[in-house]
N, C-alpha and C positions, 0 to 999 in steps of 0.2 A: 440835794441829791436824791431825796426821796419824793420825787415828783410823781403824782398820780397820773397814770395814763388815762386819757379820756377817749371814750369810744366816739368816733365821729357820727354825725347825724346820718340818717339813711340816704339823703341826697348826696352828701359828700362821699359816702362809701360807694354809692352807685357810680359816681363820676370816676373815682379811683379805680374801681373794678374795670370800668370801660377802658380807661387809659392803660391799665396793665394788660388787658386783653389785646389792645392795639399794639403795644410794645412787644408782647409775646409773638404776635403774628408777624411783625417786622423782623424779629430775631429768627423766626422759622424761615422766612423768605430769604434772609441773608445766609442762613445756614445752607439752604438748598442751592443758592448761587455759588457759595464756596465749594460745596460738594461737586457741582458741575465743573467748576474751574479745576479742581483737583483731578477729576476724571479726565479732563482734556489734557492736562500736563502729563498724567500717567500714560495716556494713550500715545502722546508724542514721545515720551521716553521709551516706551515699548517699541515704537516704530524705529527710533534711532538705534536701539540695541539690536533689533532684528537686522537692520541694514548693516550695522557694523559686523555682526556675526556672519551674515551672508557674504559680505565683502571680504572678510578674513578667510572664510572657507574657499571662496573663489580664488583668492590670491594664493592660498596654500596649494590648491589643486594645480594652478598654473605653474607654480614653482616646482612642484613634484614632476610635472610633465616635462618641463624644460630642462631639468637636471638629470 
């Protein structure tokens, strides 16, 4: 259980750092894509809500006029 950690040689560290940078860049790209998707969904929900509110308002106005 008391294993000594060994520091990798410079070449191995360099490869590891390069891989981690690539993974980090991929995660950043995925995060941006998810942000864009969330924004699209939110815009659609806003449009639906606006249409529902405007439809309700028009319907209430017509009921008021007809009665």
